[in-house]
N, C-alpha and C positions, 0 to 999 in steps of 0.2 A: 504493499499499499505506499506508494511513494508519495503522490499527490492527492490529498484527502478531498473527495468530492462531498460537499455539504448542502444539504437542503435547509432552508430557513422557512418555517411556516409561521406566518405572522409578520407584520410590519408596524407594530405599536411602538411605545417609547422604548421598552427594554431591548427590542431587536437591534437597536443601533449599537449598543455596547457588545452584544453578541456578535454582530456581524463584523465590528471593528476588530475583535478578538480572531476570529477566523481569518479574516484578511491578513493580520499580523503574523498568523502561523503558515501562511501561504496556500490556505485551502481554496479550492475552486467553489465558488458559491452559486446557488440557485435560490430564487425566493419566490413564494407564492403567497397572496393574500387577498382577501375580499377587496382591500383598498390599500393603497400606498406601497404596492411591491415595486413599482417603477421607480419610485423615489429612492427606496433602499438600494435597488439595484444600480442606479446611476451613482449614488454617493459612495458605494463600496465595490463597484466593479463586478457585480453579480449579473447572471442571466435571470430571466423571468420565466417561470413555468406557469401555464394556463390554470392548472389546477393540482391538487395533491396526488392523485394517481400518477400523473405525468412526471411530478417531481421525484416521487419515490422510485420511479422506474431508472432514475439517472444519477442517484446518489448512494454513499457508503454510510452516511449519517445524517439523521435529520435532527434539527433543533427546533424544539416547539416552544414559540413564545407567544401564545394565544391565550385569550381569557380561560381562567382556570377550569370552567365547566367543560371545555372542550378537549382538555388534555388526554382523557382516556381514550376518546375515539381516535384522534390522531396517533397517539402511542401504540394502540392495538394494530391500527392499520399498517404502520411502519414495521412493525414486528413481524406481521404476516407477510410483508414484502421482503424479510430478511434483512432490514436496515437497522444498523444500531441508532440509539435514541438519546438525545439529550433534551431534558424537560424542565422547563422553569418551574419553580415552586409554586403551589404545592403540585406533587406528583398527580393528584386526584382530589376531588371533593370529599371522597369517603375512604376510610382505610380499606374496606372491601374491594373498591375499584382499583386503589393503589396496588394492592397485594395481587389482584388479577393481572396487572400490567408486568409486575416483577415475575411472576409465575410464567406468564406467556413468553417473556424475554428467555428466561432460562430453559424453557422447552424448545424455543427456536434457536438457541445458541447465539443469541445477540446480546449486547450489552445495553443497560439501561442506566443512565446517569442523571440524578435528580441534581438541580442546579441550586444548591443551598450555598449562595455566594459568601455569606458572612464567615464561613470556615476559611475563606481565603484572604479576609481583612487581616492585616499584619498583627494588629492589637490582639485579636480574638486568637489568631494562631499561636500567638506568644503565651496567651494565657493557658491555652491547652498544653503547650511545651512545658510551662512551669508546673502544671498540675500533675503531668506525667512524670516529671522530674522529681516530684515529692517535695517541691519548694514550700508549699503550705500545709503538708501533711493530708489527712482525710478531709475531703469536702464535707462541710457541714451545712452551709447555707449559701444560697446564690441570689442575686436581685438583678434584674434586667429591666431597662427602660428604654422605650422607643417611641418617637413622636415625629409625626410628619404630616404635612398638608394633606388633606383628603383628596383622593384622585378625582378626576372630572367624569370618567367614563362610567356610565350607568350600572354596568354589571358588577362593579366592585361592591354596590350597595344592595344587592340581591343575594341573600345568604343560600337560596335553593340552587342558584347558579355557579355556587363556589366563590361568591364573594364573602364580605365580612372583615373586620378589623383583626380578627384573631387569624383566620385562615390567610389572609394577604399579608398583613404587616407583623404581627406577632409571631407567625411561624419561623421567622429568622431567629428569634431568641428561643423558641421552643426547641429548634434544632441544637442551638448552642447549650441550652441547659441539658439536654440529653447527651451531648458530646462530652460536657465537661463532668457530669455527675453520674452518667448511666441510665438505664431504663427507669421510667416512671411507672408506678403502680396505681396511683390515685390522682385524680384532678378535680379541683374545685374553682369554679369561675363565677364572676359577676360582669355585668355590662351596664353602663349608664350613659345615655338613656337607653332603654331596651329597644331591641327590634321589633317593629309592629307590621303585621301583614307581609312579613318577608322583606320589608324595606328597612336597611340600616341607617339610622339616623347620622346626622353630622353636625357639629363635631360629635365624637364618640370616644368612649374610654372603655377598655376591658382589662380586667385583672384576674390573674390565674395564679393559683398555688399547686405546685406540683410536689408530691411526696414520691422520691425515688426509692427503689429497691434497696439502695445502699443505706437508706435512712436520711439522706440530705434532703432538704427543703429548698424549693426554688419559688421565689416570688416574681412575677413577670407582669408589667404593665406596658400597654400599647394604647396610643391616642392617634385619631385623626383629627387634626385641627383645621382652622380656617386657612384657605390658600394665602401663600405669602409668609407664613411664619417659618422660621428656619427649622431645618431638620436637627434632631437631637438623639443621641443614643448613649447609654451607659451601662456598665456591668460591673458587678462587685462579687467576688467569690472568696468566702471565708472558710477557712480550715482549722485544723488542730495546731497548726504551726504558724499561721499568718494569714495574710489577706492580699488579693490581687484586686486592683481597681483600674477602670478606664472610663472616661468621661469625655465625649466628643466636644462638649461646650467650652472645656478648659484648655485642652491642647491635644497633640496627637500621640502623646507618650503613655506608656503602660505604668502604672504605680505598683510597686512591690513592697509590702511591709510584711517581712517574714523574719523568722528566727534565723541566725547563722546556719549556713548549710554548705556543703561541697557542691551544690548543683551549680551549673553555669547557665548562661543566656545562649541558647541554641541558635538564636536567629539573629541575624545581622540587621541594621536599619534598613528600612525600605524606602526607595525613592518615592516621592509624591506622585511621580508619573507613572508608577508601577501599579497597573490596575488590577484590582483583585477579580475582575471579570476575565481579564486575559489569564491570570494564574489559574482560575477555575477551569476555563476551557483548554488550556495547555495540560493541566493535570488529567483531564478526561482523555485527550488525544493521547498522552504518554501511555496512560493505562490501557487504553486500546490497542496500541502498537506493541506494548510490551505484554499485553496479557496479564497484567498486574492489577490490584485493586486501586481504585481511586479514593481520594480522601472521604468521598461521600458515595455511599452505596445504595442499591435500591432499597435494602432493609432500612436504611436511615429515613429514605423518603417516606416509605410506609409508617414508620414509627412517629415521624413529626405530624403527619396527617392523622393518625390515631388519636394522639394528644389533643389536636385542634378539634377533632370530632367529639371527643370526649368533653371538652371545654363548652362546646355548644349544647350537649346534653345536660351538662351540670347547670348551665345558665336557665335552661328550659324547666328543669326539675327542681332547682333551688338546693340541690344536695351534692355532695361528691360523688364522683363516679370513677368506679374503678376501670382500668384498661381492659380487664376481662370482660367487662360489659360491653365494649365497643364491638359491634358484629364486624366480622372479617370475612 
């Protein structure tokens, strides 16, 4: 596989950072979309396919950057065509659909790569390195905060179509919480204001508490605010020997408060121009060519969706939901 042939399904906002990464990796690109394909093709030197079946017949890998509710159908069509799949988060609206995609890919002998890009942000990757090195001992509590302007596209505000602040925005931190502290066993969630008649309000805030199998507790908050307000994110991980913290509003550095240890900092400083989206796509390509695991697996994609689904069930019921209760 000398020159990778990549098909981009979708031409929305996130498609540009994906297309830019594929171009930087020297891939040959084809794009198809109900609208905007010609603009993406002209900007990034791609060809245009008239429809998805035509695109799938011409590529090695498909990159799905469409609304969340459409991910399963496109992923399963690509798998049936024998094409490897990169899929924007969430992998699917429900855990059952996400697991079906992973199972179908395994049966067909193709790879599925859920695009959980925050694992490739240098600050979060360094936190993972420090945790794995034992810098703060056993993880006890985690706090995640993420706030951004509410999107403008209507489907984001229809929960049944795969929208919602938890499934779209908070799922980044759900994935990080699981990456840092391991599987969750229980989920409790509240949202204010509540969703009414399947329409998510704006602005809106959701809070989720995860109990992990390890005994660690994670607190997550995500907010869609009014357009124009700056994006903010923060993370704090406390353990038996210390604490790791990062806040985007303060600076771009990771703060480590820990007891003396022999552990070293494994990751060098990152250039501001070193895109995490490029690192994400490059990791997927390397895993594909080497036959090795990527930083994010299909199972990771399923796990994040299962927690998000449990969070919505908790909001509806007003009680904690165990992961065993989430249908698969």
